[in-house]
PLY file of the C-alpha trace (Angstrom):
ply
format ascii 1.0
element vertex 305
property float x
property float y
property float z
element edge 304
property int vertex1
property int vertex2
end_header
-77.51 -34.28 12.57
-77.64 -38.08 12.43
-74.76 -40.19 13.69
-73.64 -43.77 13.03
-71.60 -46.29 14.99
-68.27 -45.56 13.33
-65.07 -44.30 14.93
-62.82 -42.00 12.90
-59.08 -42.07 13.68
-56.63 -39.41 12.52
-52.89 -39.34 13.29
-51.36 -35.85 13.13
-48.17 -33.93 13.81
-47.74 -30.17 13.53
-50.37 -29.66 10.83
-53.28 -28.10 12.70
-54.66 -26.14 9.71
-54.97 -29.27 7.57
-56.43 -31.20 10.49
-59.12 -28.59 11.17
-60.10 -28.58 7.49
-60.44 -32.37 7.53
-62.59 -32.22 10.67
-64.83 -29.59 8.99
-65.40 -31.95 6.06
-66.17 -34.87 8.35
-68.58 -32.70 10.33
-70.53 -31.98 7.13
-71.22 -35.69 6.53
-74.67 -37.15 7.19
-74.57 -39.34 9.13
-71.52 -38.31 11.11
-69.32 -40.78 12.99
-70.27 -40.89 16.66
-66.63 -40.91 17.78
-63.42 -39.26 16.58
-60.01 -40.09 18.01
-57.10 -37.83 17.12
-53.61 -39.06 17.88
-51.12 -36.21 18.23
-47.53 -37.30 17.76
-44.33 -36.07 19.38
-45.94 -34.14 22.26
-47.29 -31.54 19.83
-49.15 -29.36 22.32
-49.83 -26.60 19.77
-52.03 -28.88 17.64
-53.99 -30.04 20.68
-54.64 -26.43 21.69
-55.70 -25.51 18.14
-58.30 -28.30 18.08
-59.66 -27.60 21.55
-59.97 -23.89 20.84
-61.76 -24.41 17.52
-65.54 -24.44 17.11
-65.09 -27.94 15.62
-64.32 -29.29 19.07
-67.89 -28.63 20.19
-69.42 -30.30 17.12
-68.26 -33.74 18.22
-69.24 -34.60 21.81
-67.19 -37.81 21.55
-64.00 -36.28 20.17
-61.01 -37.73 22.01
-57.43 -36.50 21.82
-54.54 -38.77 22.75
-50.93 -37.61 22.65
-47.62 -39.47 22.54
-44.65 -37.90 24.30
-42.27 -39.27 21.66
-42.69 -39.66 17.91
-44.31 -42.99 17.09
-45.22 -42.24 13.47
-48.64 -42.61 11.83
-48.69 -46.38 12.35
-48.00 -46.09 16.05
-50.69 -43.43 16.28
-53.22 -45.61 14.48
-52.41 -48.52 16.81
-53.21 -46.43 19.87
-56.34 -44.88 18.39
-57.83 -48.13 17.07
-57.22 -49.91 20.38
-59.31 -47.23 22.13
-62.13 -47.10 19.57
-65.57 -47.93 20.95
-66.95 -49.10 17.59
-66.25 -52.17 15.47
-65.89 -50.10 12.28
-62.97 -47.65 12.36
-62.59 -45.19 9.48
-59.02 -44.04 8.91
-57.85 -40.69 7.51
-54.68 -38.62 7.49
-54.82 -35.08 8.82
-55.11 -33.85 5.21
-57.66 -36.36 3.86
-61.44 -36.53 4.13
-64.58 -37.99 2.47
-65.82 -36.56 -0.80
-69.40 -37.84 -0.44
-71.62 -36.70 2.43
-73.00 -40.22 2.95
-69.52 -41.81 3.04
-70.02 -43.33 6.48
-73.43 -44.76 5.61
-71.85 -46.47 2.60
-69.12 -47.91 4.82
-71.73 -49.37 7.18
-73.50 -51.04 4.26
-70.35 -52.64 2.89
-69.12 -54.01 6.21
-72.58 -55.44 6.92
-72.74 -57.00 3.49
-69.29 -58.61 3.50
-68.53 -60.13 6.92
-65.13 -61.54 5.88
-63.71 -58.12 5.08
-61.02 -56.78 7.42
-60.29 -53.54 5.53
-62.11 -51.54 2.88
-60.05 -49.08 0.85
-61.51 -46.03 -0.84
-60.66 -44.51 -4.20
-58.23 -41.74 -3.24
-57.82 -38.54 -5.25
-55.10 -35.91 -4.93
-54.65 -32.32 -5.98
-54.86 -31.77 -9.76
-56.48 -35.18 -10.34
-59.89 -35.65 -11.93
-62.42 -37.15 -9.55
-64.24 -40.03 -11.17
-67.83 -41.12 -10.60
-68.74 -43.17 -7.53
-69.48 -46.42 -9.30
-71.09 -49.18 -7.26
-68.33 -51.65 -8.00
-65.51 -53.20 -5.98
-62.35 -55.27 -6.33
-60.64 -57.79 -4.10
-57.15 -56.44 -3.56
-53.99 -57.30 -1.65
-53.50 -54.06 0.27
-54.80 -50.56 0.94
-53.78 -46.98 1.78
-54.18 -45.74 5.35
-55.32 -42.20 4.49
-58.59 -43.50 3.05
-59.76 -46.82 4.41
-61.73 -48.43 7.22
-60.91 -51.37 9.48
-62.93 -54.03 11.20
-61.50 -53.54 14.69
-61.77 -57.19 15.74
-59.73 -58.25 12.68
-57.12 -55.54 13.27
-56.68 -56.65 16.88
-55.96 -60.21 15.76
-52.65 -58.84 14.52
-50.09 -56.86 16.51
-51.02 -53.77 14.49
-48.62 -51.61 12.56
-44.86 -51.86 13.03
-44.09 -48.52 14.64
-41.67 -46.35 12.66
-41.36 -42.60 11.97
-41.15 -42.95 8.16
-43.10 -46.01 7.10
-43.51 -45.73 3.33
-43.60 -49.16 1.62
-43.98 -50.90 4.97
-47.02 -50.12 7.14
-50.04 -51.06 5.04
-48.44 -53.86 3.01
-47.14 -55.51 6.17
-50.52 -55.38 7.90
-52.25 -56.56 4.72
-50.04 -59.63 4.43
-50.67 -60.62 8.05
-54.44 -60.17 7.62
-54.23 -62.32 4.47
-52.40 -64.96 6.52
-55.31 -64.96 8.99
-57.87 -65.53 6.22
-59.31 -62.00 6.10
-60.11 -60.14 2.89
-59.44 -56.59 1.69
-61.76 -54.73 -0.67
-61.35 -51.50 -2.60
-64.36 -49.66 -3.99
-64.75 -46.47 -6.05
-68.15 -46.09 -4.34
-66.09 -44.76 -1.43
-64.20 -41.60 -2.43
-61.61 -39.74 -0.36
-59.75 -36.55 -1.21
-56.12 -36.41 -0.06
-55.26 -32.72 -0.12
-51.67 -33.02 -1.32
-49.78 -32.98 -4.60
-47.50 -35.79 -3.34
-44.40 -33.66 -3.89
-43.19 -34.71 -0.42
-42.34 -38.07 -2.02
-39.27 -36.34 -3.44
-37.85 -35.98 0.07
-34.57 -37.95 0.44
-35.85 -39.35 3.75
-38.73 -41.00 1.92
-36.41 -42.25 -0.82
-34.19 -43.85 1.83
-37.14 -45.35 3.72
-38.63 -46.86 0.56
-35.47 -48.98 0.22
-34.89 -49.79 3.88
-38.51 -50.67 4.50
-38.71 -53.11 1.61
-35.82 -55.02 3.12
-37.48 -54.87 6.55
-40.80 -56.15 5.19
-39.10 -59.16 3.62
-37.02 -59.86 6.75
-40.07 -59.80 9.02
-42.46 -61.82 6.85
-40.90 -63.67 3.88
-39.95 -67.35 4.17
-36.24 -67.91 3.29
-37.28 -69.41 -0.05
-38.29 -65.89 -1.17
-35.28 -63.89 0.05
-33.81 -63.82 -3.47
-37.08 -62.37 -4.67
-36.87 -59.75 -1.89
-33.41 -58.70 -3.02
-34.73 -58.33 -6.56
-37.57 -56.14 -5.25
-35.08 -53.83 -3.51
-32.94 -53.66 -6.65
-35.97 -52.82 -8.78
-36.85 -50.01 -6.38
-33.34 -48.58 -6.61
-33.41 -48.75 -10.41
-36.78 -46.97 -10.45
-35.44 -44.22 -8.19
-32.39 -43.79 -10.39
-34.47 -43.62 -13.58
-36.51 -40.84 -11.94
-33.30 -39.10 -10.81
-34.05 -39.47 -7.12
-30.44 -40.16 -6.15
-30.44 -38.38 -2.79
-31.27 -40.92 -0.11
-30.41 -44.13 -1.96
-27.09 -44.74 -0.19
-28.58 -43.79 3.16
-31.40 -46.26 2.63
-28.98 -49.10 1.88
-26.73 -48.33 4.83
-29.71 -48.22 7.21
-30.84 -51.77 6.42
-28.71 -53.71 8.99
-29.62 -51.39 11.89
-33.32 -51.32 10.97
-33.56 -55.11 10.77
-31.86 -55.41 14.15
-34.09 -52.73 15.67
-37.32 -54.48 14.65
-36.26 -58.12 15.00
-38.78 -58.68 17.83
-41.59 -58.20 15.27
-40.36 -61.04 13.09
-43.11 -63.52 12.33
-42.82 -65.28 8.98
-45.94 -66.14 6.99
-46.30 -69.48 5.25
-45.09 -69.93 1.69
-48.65 -70.54 0.33
-49.82 -67.33 2.06
-47.06 -65.27 0.49
-47.64 -66.76 -2.95
-51.38 -66.13 -2.68
-50.77 -62.55 -1.53
-48.33 -61.79 -4.36
-50.73 -63.28 -6.90
-53.53 -61.07 -5.58
-51.30 -57.99 -5.86
-50.83 -58.79 -9.55
-54.41 -59.70 -10.47
-56.85 -58.36 -7.90
-57.37 -54.90 -9.37
-58.64 -56.41 -12.61
-61.39 -58.50 -11.00
-64.07 -55.85 -10.57
-67.63 -56.80 -9.68
-70.90 -54.96 -9.20
-72.14 -54.26 -5.69
-75.71 -54.25 -7.03
-75.55 -57.80 -8.35
-73.70 -59.62 -5.59
-74.40 -59.90 -1.90
-71.19 -61.77 -1.16
-68.15 -63.16 -2.90
-64.83 -64.50 -1.73
-61.43 -63.65 -3.16
0 1
1 2
2 3
3 4
4 5
5 6
6 7
7 8
8 9
9 10
10 11
11 12
12 13
13 14
14 15
15 16
16 17
17 18
18 19
19 20
20 21
21 22
22 23
23 24
24 25
25 26
26 27
27 28
28 29
29 30
30 31
31 32
32 33
33 34
34 35
35 36
36 37
37 38
38 39
39 40
40 41
41 42
42 43
43 44
44 45
45 46
46 47
47 48
48 49
49 50
50 51
51 52
52 53
53 54
54 55
55 56
56 57
57 58
58 59
59 60
60 61
61 62
62 63
63 64
64 65
65 66
66 67
67 68
68 69
69 70
70 71
71 72
72 73
73 74
74 75
75 76
76 77
77 78
78 79
79 80
80 81
81 82
82 83
83 84
84 85
85 86
86 87
87 88
88 89
89 90
90 91
91 92
92 93
93 94
94 95
95 96
96 97
97 98
98 99
99 100
100 101
101 102
102 103
103 104
104 105
105 106
106 107
107 108
108 109
109 110
110 111
111 112
112 113
113 114
114 115
115 116
116 117
117 118
118 119
119 120
120 121
121 122
122 123
123 124
124 125
125 126
126 127
127 128
128 129
129 130
130 131
131 132
132 133
133 134
134 135
135 136
136 137
137 138
138 139
139 140
140 141
141 142
142 143
143 144
144 145
145 146
146 147
147 148
148 149
149 150
150 151
151 152
152 153
153 154
154 155
155 156
156 157
157 158
158 159
159 160
160 161
161 162
162 163
163 164
164 165
165 166
166 167
167 168
168 169
169 170
170 171
171 172
172 173
173 174
174 175
175 176
176 177
177 178
178 179
179 180
180 181
181 182
182 183
183 184
184 185
185 186
186 187
187 188
188 189
189 190
190 191
191 192
192 193
193 194
194 195
195 196
196 197
197 198
198 199
199 200
200 201
201 202
202 203
203 204
204 205
205 206
206 207
207 208
208 209
209 210
210 211
211 212
212 213
213 214
214 215
215 216
216 217
217 218
218 219
219 220
220 221
221 222
222 223
223 224
224 225
225 226
226 227
227 228
228 229
229 230
230 231
231 232
232 233
233 234
234 235
235 236
236 237
237 238
238 239
239 240
240 241
241 242
242 243
243 244
244 245
245 246
246 247
247 248
248 249
249 250
250 251
251 252
252 253
253 254
254 255
255 256
256 257
257 258
258 259
259 260
260 261
261 262
262 263
263 264
264 265
265 266
266 267
267 268
268 269
269 270
270 271
271 272
272 273
273 274
274 275
275 276
276 277
277 278
278 279
279 280
280 281
281 282
282 283
283 284
284 285
285 286
286 287
287 288
288 289
289 290
290 291
291 292
292 293
293 294
294 295
295 296
296 297
297 298
298 299
299 300
300 301
301 302
302 303
303 304
């Protein structure tokens, strides 16, 4: 089996069956990544034993397991794994996501080689009960990405301080990293030529903990990065989120999310590093328009956002 110079990172916590399935799918790719780093959260010894006792463990000579004694969340796990990666290209999955196409990693190599200003490439991500569309050779310049199906340029990632470490990081992790990469002049691409299956129906989004975090984390994101001129806009964003949750009858967790804001801002104040006003305006504009600016990968060798 051929290999390529790509490191795969997977954060996991107490989901060994899903993790082993994802590793099986990655093992079937050609070429395979020549390194896999699994970060096991919360001192989850059972998952480590399950991986080491599986036949999958012998399929990857360069499979590395790192374990945190306390829970650092997926972002904290990705920080540790990416910092230890031996390759410049680092493909990111969750423990229940994996490539759809067998040549996924070869396609990643081509895109990173072709577009040297890209920091992150996001895949088209499909979930249970969703139709999988064709792998069109097109791409879009976008503002952000999803961590369960993307790849990083390690040198760009390390120019930031990585993810803000938190146990429940919905509406915080990827958007925060994306804004800081944008501030540094890096680009983010999304392409349906890269396809990832996320083996979930997303019903966990109904969890009150996630409802609460989606409010708290929006306030935290604005506190850490927005210039004061945009704080009114940040309040409006939080209010819009609450209204959306109420319209969808997700009441459990709303009050908890609001009450957690002061403590969360205080807890993460050391991460505060505001971006410039032009950077924020450019980023918000890209969030609104980027998905509509699709271009063919066959016709262009390079293009800037």
